[in-house]
N, CA, C and O atoms as a CHARMM CRD file, in Angstrom:
* protein
*
  364
    1    1 MET  N     -7.90700 -22.67900  22.65100 PROA 1      0.00000
    2    1 MET  CA    -6.35100 -22.48200  22.86800 PROA 1      0.00000
    3    1 MET  C     -5.55700 -21.97100  22.22800 PROA 1      0.00000
    4    1 MET  O     -5.21700 -23.11300  21.92100 PROA 1      0.00000
    5    2 GLY  N     -4.56800 -21.06600  21.43800 PROA 2      0.00000
    6    2 GLY  CA    -3.77700 -20.81700  20.41700 PROA 2      0.00000
    7    2 GLY  C     -2.31700 -20.97200  20.91900 PROA 2      0.00000
    8    2 GLY  O     -2.12700 -20.99000  22.13500 PROA 2      0.00000
    9    3 VAL  N     -1.13400 -21.10000  19.94700 PROA 3      0.00000
   10    3 VAL  CA     0.14000 -21.41700  20.13000 PROA 3      0.00000
   11    3 VAL  C      0.44900 -19.92800  20.82300 PROA 3      0.00000
   12    3 VAL  O      0.16400 -18.88600  20.23300 PROA 3      0.00000
   13    4 THR  N      1.01700 -19.95100  22.04000 PROA 4      0.00000
   14    4 THR  CA     1.93000 -18.86300  22.86600 PROA 4      0.00000
   15    4 THR  C      2.94400 -19.51700  23.32900 PROA 4      0.00000
   16    4 THR  O      3.02300 -20.72400  23.55800 PROA 4      0.00000
   17    5 GLU  N      3.87800 -18.53600  23.49200 PROA 5      0.00000
   18    5 GLU  CA     5.16100 -18.06500  23.70100 PROA 5      0.00000
   19    5 GLU  C      5.46300 -19.09200  24.71400 PROA 5      0.00000
   20    5 GLU  O      6.48900 -19.77100  24.70600 PROA 5      0.00000
   21    6 ASP  N      4.18400 -19.20200  25.89500 PROA 6      0.00000
   22    6 ASP  CA     4.35400 -19.94800  26.88700 PROA 6      0.00000
   23    6 ASP  C      4.23300 -21.78100  26.62100 PROA 6      0.00000
   24    6 ASP  O      4.76000 -22.47000  27.49400 PROA 6      0.00000
   25    7 ALA  N      3.66900 -22.37900  25.64500 PROA 7      0.00000
   26    7 ALA  CA     3.38700 -23.44800  25.58200 PROA 7      0.00000
   27    7 ALA  C      4.50700 -24.04400  24.83400 PROA 7      0.00000
   28    7 ALA  O      4.94000 -23.65300  23.75000 PROA 7      0.00000
   29    8 PRO  N      5.08800 -25.42400  25.81300 PROA 8      0.00000
   30    8 PRO  CA     6.21800 -26.00900  24.88200 PROA 8      0.00000
   31    8 PRO  C      5.72200 -26.44700  23.49900 PROA 8      0.00000
   32    8 PRO  O      4.49900 -26.45800  23.35900 PROA 8      0.00000
   33    9 TRP  N      6.50300 -26.82100  22.42900 PROA 9      0.00000
   34    9 TRP  CA     5.96400 -27.32900  21.31900 PROA 9      0.00000
   35    9 TRP  C      7.07100 -27.98200  20.66100 PROA 9      0.00000
   36    9 TRP  O      8.23800 -27.59200  20.62100 PROA 9      0.00000
   37   10 LYS  N      6.50100 -29.16200  20.08300 PROA 10     0.00000
   38   10 LYS  CA     8.01300 -30.03200  19.26500 PROA 10     0.00000
   39   10 LYS  C      7.68300 -30.19900  18.28400 PROA 10     0.00000
   40   10 LYS  O      6.45700 -30.28600  18.21500 PROA 10     0.00000
   41   11 TRP  N      8.37000 -30.33700  17.06100 PROA 11     0.00000
   42   11 TRP  CA     8.13100 -30.39800  15.62400 PROA 11     0.00000
   43   11 TRP  C      9.29700 -31.73300  15.34200 PROA 11     0.00000
   44   11 TRP  O     10.52300 -31.70600  15.24400 PROA 11     0.00000
   45   12 GLY  N      8.32000 -32.85900  15.26600 PROA 12     0.00000
   46   12 GLY  CA     8.95400 -34.16000  15.49500 PROA 12     0.00000
   47   12 GLY  C     10.06300 -34.44100  16.89100 PROA 12     0.00000
   48   12 GLY  O      9.45900 -34.35500  17.96000 PROA 12     0.00000
   49   13 SER  N     11.20600 -34.68300  16.99700 PROA 13     0.00000
   50   13 SER  CA    11.90200 -34.74800  18.48000 PROA 13     0.00000
   51   13 SER  C     12.60300 -33.58700  18.29500 PROA 13     0.00000
   52   13 SER  O     13.72200 -33.72900  18.78800 PROA 13     0.00000
   53   14 LEU  N     12.43300 -32.33600  17.73400 PROA 14     0.00000
   54   14 LEU  CA    12.89500 -30.63900  17.74900 PROA 14     0.00000
   55   14 LEU  C     12.37900 -30.06200  18.88100 PROA 14     0.00000
   56   14 LEU  O     11.31000 -30.59300  19.18300 PROA 14     0.00000
   57   15 ALA  N     12.58300 -29.52800  19.33400 PROA 15     0.00000
   58   15 ALA  CA    12.66500 -28.36900  20.55800 PROA 15     0.00000
   59   15 ALA  C     11.98400 -27.27600  19.60500 PROA 15     0.00000
   60   15 ALA  O     12.78700 -26.85200  18.77300 PROA 15     0.00000
   61   16 VAL  N     10.87300 -26.78800  19.53000 PROA 16     0.00000
   62   16 VAL  CA    10.43800 -25.80000  18.88900 PROA 16     0.00000
   63   16 VAL  C     10.26300 -24.30800  20.37600 PROA 16     0.00000
   64   16 VAL  O      9.67700 -24.63000  21.41000 PROA 16     0.00000
   65   17 ARG  N     10.73600 -23.08000  20.26000 PROA 17     0.00000
   66   17 ARG  CA    10.27200 -22.16900  20.82800 PROA 17     0.00000
   67   17 ARG  C      9.40200 -21.39800  20.37300 PROA 17     0.00000
   68   17 ARG  O      9.89300 -20.78500  19.42400 PROA 17     0.00000
   69   18 ILE  N      8.13700 -21.04600  20.59600 PROA 18     0.00000
   70   18 ILE  CA     7.66300 -20.25900  19.77700 PROA 18     0.00000
   71   18 ILE  C      7.30500 -18.60100  20.31000 PROA 18     0.00000
   72   18 ILE  O      6.78100 -18.16700  21.33600 PROA 18     0.00000
   73   19 LEU  N      7.86900 -17.93400  19.07000 PROA 19     0.00000
   74   19 LEU  CA     8.15300 -16.39400  19.48000 PROA 19     0.00000
   75   19 LEU  C      7.18600 -15.72700  18.94200 PROA 19     0.00000
   76   19 LEU  O      7.03000 -15.78000  17.72200 PROA 19     0.00000
   77   20 GLU  N      6.21900 -14.85000  19.87200 PROA 20     0.00000
   78   20 GLU  CA     5.14100 -13.86200  19.61900 PROA 20     0.00000
   79   20 GLU  C      5.89900 -12.71200  18.55800 PROA 20     0.00000
   80   20 GLU  O      6.86400 -12.10400  19.02100 PROA 20     0.00000
   81   21 ILE  N      5.49300 -12.43900  17.23900 PROA 21     0.00000
   82   21 ILE  CA     6.29900 -11.20700  17.15700 PROA 21     0.00000
   83   21 ILE  C      5.36000 -10.25300  16.23700 PROA 21     0.00000
   84   21 ILE  O      5.79000 -10.06900  15.09800 PROA 21     0.00000
   85   22 PRO  N      4.19300  -9.65100  16.56100 PROA 22     0.00000
   86   22 PRO  CA     3.03700  -9.34700  16.14800 PROA 22     0.00000
   87   22 PRO  C      3.65900  -8.25900  15.33800 PROA 22     0.00000
   88   22 PRO  O      4.85300  -8.01700  15.51400 PROA 22     0.00000
   89   23 ALA  N      2.88200  -7.49800  14.36400 PROA 23     0.00000
   90   23 ALA  CA     3.34900  -6.11500  13.30400 PROA 23     0.00000
   91   23 ALA  C      2.78900  -6.53800  12.19200 PROA 23     0.00000
   92   23 ALA  O      1.66700  -6.12300  11.90300 PROA 23     0.00000
   93   24 HSD  N      3.51700  -7.51200  11.29700 PROA 24     0.00000
   94   24 HSD  CA     3.11700  -7.60100   9.92400 PROA 24     0.00000
   95   24 HSD  C      1.40600  -7.64200  10.13500 PROA 24     0.00000
   96   24 HSD  O      0.67700  -6.80600   9.60000 PROA 24     0.00000
   97   25 THR  N      0.92600  -8.68400  10.94700 PROA 25     0.00000
   98   25 THR  CA    -0.35600  -9.03400  11.29300 PROA 25     0.00000
   99   25 THR  C     -0.37500  -9.06200  13.39100 PROA 25     0.00000
  100   25 THR  O      0.65900  -9.02800  14.05800 PROA 25     0.00000
  101   26 ARG  N     -1.42300  -9.11200  13.83000 PROA 26     0.00000
  102   26 ARG  CA    -1.35700  -9.02100  15.03100 PROA 26     0.00000
  103   26 ARG  C     -1.39300 -10.28800  15.31000 PROA 26     0.00000
  104   26 ARG  O     -1.74500 -10.33700  16.48900 PROA 26     0.00000
  105   27 ALA  N     -1.17400 -11.75700  14.76700 PROA 27     0.00000
  106   27 ALA  CA    -1.21100 -12.72400  15.18900 PROA 27     0.00000
  107   27 ALA  C     -0.07400 -13.48100  14.84500 PROA 27     0.00000
  108   27 ALA  O     -0.13400 -14.70400  14.97100 PROA 27     0.00000
  109   28 HSD  N      0.93000 -12.95500  14.43900 PROA 28     0.00000
  110   28 HSD  CA     2.33900 -13.22600  13.45200 PROA 28     0.00000
  111   28 HSD  C      3.21100 -14.05600  14.61500 PROA 28     0.00000
  112   28 HSD  O      3.36700 -13.56500  15.73300 PROA 28     0.00000
  113   29 ILE  N      3.68700 -15.17400  14.30000 PROA 29     0.00000
  114   29 ILE  CA     4.43100 -15.85400  15.47400 PROA 29     0.00000
  115   29 ILE  C      5.83000 -16.22500  14.61000 PROA 29     0.00000
  116   29 ILE  O      5.78300 -16.44400  13.39900 PROA 29     0.00000
  117   30 ALA  N      6.91500 -16.26100  15.28300 PROA 30     0.00000
  118   30 ALA  CA     8.29400 -16.93300  14.63500 PROA 30     0.00000
  119   30 ALA  C      8.21500 -18.52500  15.43800 PROA 30     0.00000
  120   30 ALA  O      7.61500 -18.85500  16.46100 PROA 30     0.00000
  121   31 PHE  N      9.28100 -19.49800  14.29100 PROA 31     0.00000
  122   31 PHE  CA     9.49700 -21.15300  15.17900 PROA 31     0.00000
  123   31 PHE  C     10.89300 -20.49600  15.64100 PROA 31     0.00000
  124   31 PHE  O     11.63400 -19.80300  14.94400 PROA 31     0.00000
  125   32 SER  N     11.01400 -20.75300  16.53900 PROA 32     0.00000
  126   32 SER  CA    12.77800 -20.69100  17.04100 PROA 32     0.00000
  127   32 SER  C     13.07900 -22.06400  17.47700 PROA 32     0.00000
  128   32 SER  O     12.44000 -22.46800  18.44900 PROA 32     0.00000
  129   33 PHE  N     14.14600 -23.04600  16.80100 PROA 33     0.00000
  130   33 PHE  CA    14.99100 -23.98500  17.13300 PROA 33     0.00000
  131   33 PHE  C     16.76500 -23.71900  17.30300 PROA 33     0.00000
  132   33 PHE  O     17.80400 -23.74800  16.64300 PROA 33     0.00000
  133   34 VAL  N     16.13200 -23.38900  18.99300 PROA 34     0.00000
  134   34 VAL  CA    17.08800 -22.97200  19.85100 PROA 34     0.00000
  135   34 VAL  C     18.73800 -23.82000  19.32100 PROA 34     0.00000
  136   34 VAL  O     19.78200 -23.28200  18.95400 PROA 34     0.00000
  137   35 ASP  N     18.44600 -25.12100  19.45700 PROA 35     0.00000
  138   35 ASP  CA    19.36400 -25.72400  19.77500 PROA 35     0.00000
  139   35 ASP  C     19.68600 -26.27000  18.38900 PROA 35     0.00000
  140   35 ASP  O     20.47400 -27.19500  18.19000 PROA 35     0.00000
  141   36 ASN  N     19.07000 -25.67600  17.53500 PROA 36     0.00000
  142   36 ASN  CA    19.53900 -25.86000  15.72500 PROA 36     0.00000
  143   36 ASN  C     20.06400 -24.89400  15.71100 PROA 36     0.00000
  144   36 ASN  O     21.02100 -25.20500  15.00200 PROA 36     0.00000
  145   37 PHE  N     20.31100 -23.16600  16.12800 PROA 37     0.00000
  146   37 PHE  CA    20.55900 -22.30300  15.54200 PROA 37     0.00000
  147   37 PHE  C     19.76700 -21.62200  14.53200 PROA 37     0.00000
  148   37 PHE  O     20.42000 -20.98400  13.70600 PROA 37     0.00000
  149   38 ALA  N     18.30200 -21.61600  14.40000 PROA 38     0.00000
  150   38 ALA  CA    17.63400 -21.45000  13.12700 PROA 38     0.00000
  151   38 ALA  C     16.14900 -20.60200  13.59900 PROA 38     0.00000
  152   38 ALA  O     15.95600 -20.51800  14.81200 PROA 38     0.00000
  153   39 VAL  N     15.55100 -20.24500  13.05800 PROA 39     0.00000
  154   39 VAL  CA    14.41800 -19.19500  13.38100 PROA 39     0.00000
  155   39 VAL  C     13.71700 -19.15400  11.87700 PROA 39     0.00000
  156   39 VAL  O     14.20400 -18.78100  10.80900 PROA 39     0.00000
  157   40 PHE  N     12.27300 -19.72100  12.21100 PROA 40     0.00000
  158   40 PHE  CA    11.13500 -18.83300  11.13400 PROA 40     0.00000
  159   40 PHE  C     10.58700 -18.15200  10.92600 PROA 40     0.00000
  160   40 PHE  O      9.39700 -18.38100  11.14300 PROA 40     0.00000
  161   41 THR  N     10.92900 -16.81600  10.36500 PROA 41     0.00000
  162   41 THR  CA    10.37500 -15.67100  10.83100 PROA 41     0.00000
  163   41 THR  C      9.14900 -15.07600  10.16700 PROA 41     0.00000
  164   41 THR  O      8.53500 -14.07900  10.54600 PROA 41     0.00000
  165   42 GLY  N      8.79700 -16.10300   8.75900 PROA 42     0.00000
  166   42 GLY  CA     7.60200 -15.81500   8.20300 PROA 42     0.00000
  167   42 GLY  C      8.01000 -14.22700   7.54600 PROA 42     0.00000
  168   42 GLY  O      9.01600 -13.98100   6.88200 PROA 42     0.00000
  169   43 ASP  N      7.04500 -13.35700   7.89400 PROA 43     0.00000
  170   43 ASP  CA     6.91600 -12.40800   6.79500 PROA 43     0.00000
  171   43 ASP  C      7.30000 -10.83200   7.74300 PROA 43     0.00000
  172   43 ASP  O      6.98400  -9.71300   7.33800 PROA 43     0.00000
  173   44 THR  N      7.91400 -11.07100   8.82900 PROA 44     0.00000
  174   44 THR  CA     8.33800 -10.38100   9.72300 PROA 44     0.00000
  175   44 THR  C      9.72100  -9.85700   9.44200 PROA 44     0.00000
  176   44 THR  O      9.68100  -8.62600   9.45300 PROA 44     0.00000
  177   45 LEU  N     11.10500 -10.38400   9.15800 PROA 45     0.00000
  178   45 LEU  CA    12.12200 -10.05900   9.08400 PROA 45     0.00000
  179   45 LEU  C     12.84300 -10.52900   7.80400 PROA 45     0.00000
  180   45 LEU  O     13.00900 -11.74800   7.83500 PROA 45     0.00000
  181   46 PHE  N     13.31600  -9.95300   6.70200 PROA 46     0.00000
  182   46 PHE  CA    13.89800 -10.42700   5.85300 PROA 46     0.00000
  183   46 PHE  C     15.27100  -9.88700   5.24400 PROA 46     0.00000
  184   46 PHE  O     15.57800  -8.84100   5.81500 PROA 46     0.00000
  185   47 ALA  N     16.00400 -10.18400   4.47100 PROA 47     0.00000
  186   47 ALA  CA    17.58100 -10.66400   4.04700 PROA 47     0.00000
  187   47 ALA  C     17.85500  -8.99300   4.44400 PROA 47     0.00000
  188   47 ALA  O     18.70600  -8.71000   5.28800 PROA 47     0.00000
  189   48 MET  N     17.00000  -7.86100   3.70700 PROA 48     0.00000
  190   48 MET  CA    17.34200  -6.64600   3.89800 PROA 48     0.00000
  191   48 MET  C     16.23000  -5.25100   3.94200 PROA 48     0.00000
  192   48 MET  O     16.03200  -4.28100   3.20900 PROA 48     0.00000
  193   49 GLY  N     15.60300  -5.81000   5.34900 PROA 49     0.00000
  194   49 GLY  CA    14.78600  -5.06000   5.66900 PROA 49     0.00000
  195   49 GLY  C     13.28900  -6.11400   6.58000 PROA 49     0.00000
  196   49 GLY  O     13.51800  -7.29800   6.82800 PROA 49     0.00000
  197   50 CYS  N     12.04600  -5.56400   6.92600 PROA 50     0.00000
  198   50 CYS  CA    10.97000  -6.06600   7.55200 PROA 50     0.00000
  199   50 CYS  C      9.63200  -5.73300   6.45400 PROA 50     0.00000
  200   50 CYS  O      9.37500  -4.91800   5.56800 PROA 50     0.00000
  201   51 GLY  N      8.95400  -6.95400   7.14800 PROA 51     0.00000
  202   51 GLY  CA     7.53200  -6.93300   6.73900 PROA 51     0.00000
  203   51 GLY  C      6.77000  -5.63600   6.77700 PROA 51     0.00000
  204   51 GLY  O      7.01300  -4.77800   7.62500 PROA 51     0.00000
  205   52 ARG  N      5.90000  -5.50900   5.90500 PROA 52     0.00000
  206   52 ARG  CA     4.90500  -4.57900   5.90000 PROA 52     0.00000
  207   52 ARG  C      4.06300  -4.22500   7.11100 PROA 52     0.00000
  208   52 ARG  O      4.04600  -5.26400   7.77100 PROA 52     0.00000
  209   53 LEU  N      3.32200  -3.26000   7.77700 PROA 53     0.00000
  210   53 LEU  CA     2.55600  -3.41100   9.14100 PROA 53     0.00000
  211   53 LEU  C      1.14000  -3.49400   8.13400 PROA 53     0.00000
  212   53 LEU  O      0.58000  -2.56600   7.55100 PROA 53     0.00000
  213   54 PHE  N      0.86800  -4.61600   8.15300 PROA 54     0.00000
  214   54 PHE  CA    -0.75400  -4.79100   8.11800 PROA 54     0.00000
  215   54 PHE  C     -2.11200  -4.57200   9.15500 PROA 54     0.00000
  216   54 PHE  O     -3.28000  -4.26700   8.91400 PROA 54     0.00000
  217   55 GLU  N     -1.53700  -4.81200  10.14700 PROA 55     0.00000
  218   55 GLU  CA    -2.25800  -4.91300  11.17800 PROA 55     0.00000
  219   55 GLU  C     -1.36000  -4.26500  12.69100 PROA 55     0.00000
  220   55 GLU  O     -1.92700  -3.95000  13.73700 PROA 55     0.00000
  221   56 GLY  N     -0.39800  -4.21600  12.52600 PROA 56     0.00000
  222   56 GLY  CA     0.11800  -3.51800  13.68400 PROA 56     0.00000
  223   56 GLY  C      0.70800  -2.08800  13.58700 PROA 56     0.00000
  224   56 GLY  O      0.52700  -1.30500  12.65500 PROA 56     0.00000
  225   57 THR  N      1.45400  -1.87500  14.72100 PROA 57     0.00000
  226   57 THR  CA     1.72800  -0.23700  14.82100 PROA 57     0.00000
  227   57 THR  C      3.66700  -0.59700  14.67700 PROA 57     0.00000
  228   57 THR  O      4.32800  -1.62100  14.84400 PROA 57     0.00000
  229   58 PRO  N      4.11700   1.19700  14.19400 PROA 58     0.00000
  230   58 PRO  CA     5.55500   0.50600  14.11900 PROA 58     0.00000
  231   58 PRO  C      6.31900   0.10100  15.86600 PROA 58     0.00000
  232   58 PRO  O      7.29300  -0.59400  16.15600 PROA 58     0.00000
  233   59 GLU  N      5.61000   0.68700  16.50500 PROA 59     0.00000
  234   59 GLU  CA     6.02800   0.08800  17.97500 PROA 59     0.00000
  235   59 GLU  C      5.92900  -1.46800  18.15700 PROA 59     0.00000
  236   59 GLU  O      6.90400  -1.93300  18.74700 PROA 59     0.00000
  237   60 MET  N      5.18200  -2.17900  17.86500 PROA 60     0.00000
  238   60 MET  CA     4.91400  -3.50500  17.77700 PROA 60     0.00000
  239   60 MET  C      6.19800  -4.03600  16.52800 PROA 60     0.00000
  240   60 MET  O      6.72800  -5.12600  16.74300 PROA 60     0.00000
  241   61 MET  N      6.48000  -3.52400  15.72500 PROA 61     0.00000
  242   61 MET  CA     7.34400  -4.14200  15.05300 PROA 61     0.00000
  243   61 MET  C      8.64800  -3.69500  15.83700 PROA 61     0.00000
  244   61 MET  O      8.98400  -4.62700  16.56800 PROA 61     0.00000
  245   62 TRP  N      9.25300  -2.93300  15.92100 PROA 62     0.00000
  246   62 TRP  CA    10.26100  -2.47600  17.03800 PROA 62     0.00000
  247   62 TRP  C     10.31700  -3.26200  18.10500 PROA 62     0.00000
  248   62 TRP  O     11.42300  -3.32100  18.64000 PROA 62     0.00000
  249   63 THR  N      9.40300  -3.92300  18.60600 PROA 63     0.00000
  250   63 THR  CA     9.19100  -4.91800  20.00000 PROA 63     0.00000
  251   63 THR  C      9.81700  -6.27900  19.45100 PROA 63     0.00000
  252   63 THR  O     10.83800  -6.78900  19.91100 PROA 63     0.00000
  253   64 SER  N      8.97400  -6.84800  18.28500 PROA 64     0.00000
  254   64 SER  CA     9.33500  -7.89300  17.58000 PROA 64     0.00000
  255   64 SER  C     10.51300  -8.10800  17.16900 PROA 64     0.00000
  256   64 SER  O     10.98300  -9.24100  17.26800 PROA 64     0.00000
  257   65 LEU  N     11.24800  -7.06100  16.61700 PROA 65     0.00000
  258   65 LEU  CA    12.25100  -7.13500  15.36500 PROA 65     0.00000
  259   65 LEU  C     13.39300  -7.26500  16.91200 PROA 65     0.00000
  260   65 LEU  O     13.97800  -8.34700  16.89100 PROA 65     0.00000
  261   66 SER  N     13.69100  -6.57600  17.89300 PROA 66     0.00000
  262   66 SER  CA    13.96800  -6.30600  19.07700 PROA 66     0.00000
  263   66 SER  C     14.03200  -7.69900  19.77200 PROA 66     0.00000
  264   66 SER  O     15.04800  -8.05100  20.36900 PROA 66     0.00000
  265   67 LYS  N     12.95300  -8.46000  19.68200 PROA 67     0.00000
  266   67 LYS  CA    13.12000  -9.80500  20.42400 PROA 67     0.00000
  267   67 LYS  C     13.61600 -10.65100  19.72500 PROA 67     0.00000
  268   67 LYS  O     13.95600 -11.66000  20.34200 PROA 67     0.00000
  269   68 LEU  N     13.90900 -10.65000  18.03400 PROA 68     0.00000
  270   68 LEU  CA    14.67100 -11.38100  17.16600 PROA 68     0.00000
  271   68 LEU  C     15.96200 -11.19200  17.11300 PROA 68     0.00000
  272   68 LEU  O     16.82000 -12.00700  16.77300 PROA 68     0.00000
  273   69 MET  N     16.13200  -9.79900  17.55000 PROA 69     0.00000
  274   69 MET  CA    17.80300  -9.52400  17.84100 PROA 69     0.00000
  275   69 MET  C     18.29500  -9.73000  18.85400 PROA 69     0.00000
  276   69 MET  O     19.43100  -9.30000  19.05300 PROA 69     0.00000
  277   70 ARG  N     17.45700 -10.62700  20.07300 PROA 70     0.00000
  278   70 ARG  CA    18.16200 -11.01400  20.87100 PROA 70     0.00000
  279   70 ARG  C     18.59000 -12.72400  20.80700 PROA 70     0.00000
  280   70 ARG  O     19.07100 -13.39400  21.72100 PROA 70     0.00000
  281   71 LEU  N     18.29500 -13.09300  19.63300 PROA 71     0.00000
  282   71 LEU  CA    18.79100 -14.57400  19.37700 PROA 71     0.00000
  283   71 LEU  C     20.20900 -14.85700  19.11300 PROA 71     0.00000
  284   71 LEU  O     20.82300 -14.12800  18.33500 PROA 71     0.00000
  285   72 PRO  N     20.75800 -15.80400  19.66300 PROA 72     0.00000
  286   72 PRO  CA    22.14500 -15.86200  19.63900 PROA 72     0.00000
  287   72 PRO  C     22.65100 -15.29000  17.94200 PROA 72     0.00000
  288   72 PRO  O     21.89100 -15.40800  16.98000 PROA 72     0.00000
  289   73 ASP  N     24.01200 -14.69400  17.84100 PROA 73     0.00000
  290   73 ASP  CA    24.52200 -13.90500  16.45100 PROA 73     0.00000
  291   73 ASP  C     24.26400 -15.17600  15.49800 PROA 73     0.00000
  292   73 ASP  O     23.56700 -15.08000  14.48800 PROA 73     0.00000
  293   74 ASP  N     24.98400 -16.57600  15.96700 PROA 74     0.00000
  294   74 ASP  CA    24.90600 -17.29400  14.85400 PROA 74     0.00000
  295   74 ASP  C     23.53100 -17.92000  14.34200 PROA 74     0.00000
  296   74 ASP  O     23.63000 -18.88900  13.58900 PROA 74     0.00000
  297   75 THR  N     22.22400 -17.45000  14.68400 PROA 75     0.00000
  298   75 THR  CA    21.29400 -18.11000  14.34700 PROA 75     0.00000
  299   75 THR  C     21.04100 -17.88200  12.93700 PROA 75     0.00000
  300   75 THR  O     21.47700 -16.85300  12.42100 PROA 75     0.00000
  301   76 ARG  N     20.48100 -18.60500  12.35500 PROA 76     0.00000
  302   76 ARG  CA    20.54400 -19.02800  10.85700 PROA 76     0.00000
  303   76 ARG  C     18.82900 -18.04600  10.33500 PROA 76     0.00000
  304   76 ARG  O     18.08000 -18.02500  11.31100 PROA 76     0.00000
  305   77 VAL  N     18.50200 -17.67000   9.68100 PROA 77     0.00000
  306   77 VAL  CA    17.09000 -16.93500  10.11400 PROA 77     0.00000
  307   77 VAL  C     16.39200 -17.31500   8.12600 PROA 77     0.00000
  308   77 VAL  O     17.08200 -17.16000   7.11800 PROA 77     0.00000
  309   78 TYR  N     15.28600 -17.68300   8.14400 PROA 78     0.00000
  310   78 TYR  CA    14.66100 -18.14400   6.81200 PROA 78     0.00000
  311   78 TYR  C     13.42200 -17.65000   7.01400 PROA 78     0.00000
  312   78 TYR  O     12.67900 -18.08600   7.89400 PROA 78     0.00000
  313   79 CYS  N     13.05500 -16.53100   6.06600 PROA 79     0.00000
  314   79 CYS  CA    11.64700 -15.57700   5.99200 PROA 79     0.00000
  315   79 CYS  C     10.71700 -16.53200   4.89200 PROA 79     0.00000
  316   79 CYS  O     11.20300 -17.29700   4.05900 PROA 79     0.00000
  317   80 GLY  N      9.62500 -16.34100   5.06000 PROA 80     0.00000
  318   80 GLY  CA     8.49500 -16.52000   4.91500 PROA 80     0.00000
  319   80 GLY  C      8.50700 -16.32900   3.04700 PROA 80     0.00000
  320   80 GLY  O      7.86800 -16.94900   2.19800 PROA 80     0.00000
  321   81 HSD  N      9.12000 -15.64800   2.96200 PROA 81     0.00000
  322   81 HSD  CA     9.96400 -15.61100   1.23500 PROA 81     0.00000
  323   81 HSD  C     10.96600 -14.37900   0.92700 PROA 81     0.00000
  324   81 HSD  O     11.38100 -13.66900   1.84300 PROA 81     0.00000
  325   82 GLU  N     11.25400 -14.21400  -0.15600 PROA 82     0.00000
  326   82 GLU  CA    12.20900 -13.13900  -0.44000 PROA 82     0.00000
  327   82 GLU  C     12.55700 -12.35300  -1.52100 PROA 82     0.00000
  328   82 GLU  O     12.70200 -12.89100  -2.61900 PROA 82     0.00000
  329   83 TYR  N     12.72900 -11.04600  -1.37000 PROA 83     0.00000
  330   83 TYR  CA    12.80200 -10.04100  -2.10200 PROA 83     0.00000
  331   83 TYR  C     14.24300 -10.00500  -2.42600 PROA 83     0.00000
  332   83 TYR  O     14.59800  -8.84400  -2.62800 PROA 83     0.00000
  333   84 THR  N     15.03000 -10.71400  -2.52600 PROA 84     0.00000
  334   84 THR  CA    16.73600  -9.70900  -2.66800 PROA 84     0.00000
  335   84 THR  C     16.75400  -9.91900  -4.18900 PROA 84     0.00000
  336   84 THR  O     17.42300  -8.99200  -4.64400 PROA 84     0.00000
  337   85 LEU  N     16.35600 -10.65400  -5.11100 PROA 85     0.00000
  338   85 LEU  CA    16.50600 -10.70700  -6.57700 PROA 85     0.00000
  339   85 LEU  C     15.75400  -9.60900  -7.25000 PROA 85     0.00000
  340   85 LEU  O     16.12100  -9.00700  -8.25900 PROA 85     0.00000
  341   86 THR  N     14.49100  -9.39400  -6.46700 PROA 86     0.00000
  342   86 THR  CA    13.64600  -8.34900  -7.22100 PROA 86     0.00000
  343   86 THR  C     13.88400  -6.85800  -6.67600 PROA 86     0.00000
  344   86 THR  O     13.44200  -5.82500  -7.17800 PROA 86     0.00000
  345   87 THR  N     14.58000  -6.96900  -5.68400 PROA 87     0.00000
  346   87 THR  CA    15.29600  -4.86200  -5.14100 PROA 87     0.00000
  347   87 THR  C     16.48400  -4.72600  -5.81300 PROA 87     0.00000
  348   87 THR  O     16.90900  -3.62300  -6.15900 PROA 87     0.00000
  349   88 GLY  N     17.23300  -6.08200  -6.09000 PROA 88     0.00000
  350   88 GLY  CA    18.55800  -5.74200  -6.52600 PROA 88     0.00000
  351   88 GLY  C     19.63400  -5.60800  -5.62100 PROA 88     0.00000
  352   88 GLY  O     20.69400  -5.00800  -5.80000 PROA 88     0.00000
  353   89 ALA  N     19.14600  -6.39300  -4.37500 PROA 89     0.00000
  354   89 ALA  CA    19.93900  -6.24100  -2.88400 PROA 89     0.00000
  355   89 ALA  C     21.25800  -7.10100  -3.13100 PROA 89     0.00000
  356   89 ALA  O     22.33400  -6.82800  -2.59900 PROA 89     0.00000
  357   90 LEU  N     21.09300  -7.96300  -3.83000 PROA 90     0.00000
  358   90 LEU  CA    22.56100  -8.98900  -4.22500 PROA 90     0.00000
  359   90 LEU  C     23.27500  -8.67700  -5.12600 PROA 90     0.00000
  360   90 LEU  O     24.27900  -9.31300  -5.44700 PROA 90     0.00000
  361   91 HSD  N     22.91600  -7.76300  -5.61500 PROA 91     0.00000
  362   91 HSD  CA    23.65300  -7.26100  -6.95500 PROA 91     0.00000
  363   91 HSD  C     24.73600  -5.93200  -6.68400 PROA 91     0.00000
  364   91 HSD  O     25.36600  -5.44800  -7.62300 PROA 91     0.00000
């Protein structure tokens, strides 16, 4: 049995909502700490863009990004890694 959006999950005492966000890879997931207004998106979402499509389609990416856009506006996004220094996005 894999991790799915329907399965409740906890990290210590924190409730975690699993978000299935395929496109970067077909099994890509995000960890949303709804009560703490934080989401860990891995390589799907970055400060200035989104991840590359290795296994998914543009339609899958749009669906995944749309799911992330439905999170509360004050949700902090934590990416798997970041490119803002190498792309000049902070300059």
